[in-house]
N, C-alpha and C positions, 0 to 999 in steps of 0.2 A: 228063745222066748219065754219071759216066766209067766207064768198063769196068772200073777197079781200085777201084771202091765194091763190086763182086761177089764181089772175092778175099778169102778167108778162110785163116789160118793155123789148120793142126790141127796139134796137136804130143801125142805120146804119151811117156806117162812111166810107170816102174814105181809101186808103192805106197811106196816110199821117197822119192819125187819126183823120181829122177833121170832126166833128158831121155834119151829112147831114139830118137827121130826125129822130125822136124818136116817139114810139107808145105805149100805153096802150093796151096790148090784154089781153081778157078773156075769158070764156066758151061762154059768149054772142055772141060775134063776130067771135067765133070758129077759133080764132088765126089766122086770115087772115091779111096779109101785103099787103099794097099796093106800089108797088115798080115802078109804071109806071110813075112817075115823074122825075126818075132817066136815064141818059144818057148810053148807053153801056158802060160796063167796068167791073173793077174787086171793090168788096167792101169787109167791114167787117160786117158782122151781128151779134150784142151781145145780149143776151136775159139773162137777171136777174129776180128773184122774191125778195118777201119780205124778203127774208133769205140771199139774196144778193148772191144765187148761181149764176155762170155765164157761159154761155155757148159762146162762140166765132167760128164764123165760116166765111172762105171766102167763096163768091159767085159771080159768073158771071152773070152780065144780058145783055143779048144779043139784 
């Protein structure tokens, strides 16, 4: 199994669909996402892998 198979791209957008930031995450950084730069609000988090599986979730930052 290639180590890149574990790599995910996590993107954060506002509700208008504007991309705010995007991260490559893998087991080496334990899938940690830094959202400290985001203002309080509602955002869309989108996670995809090399096979284009996509998971979208709304989240709220206080």
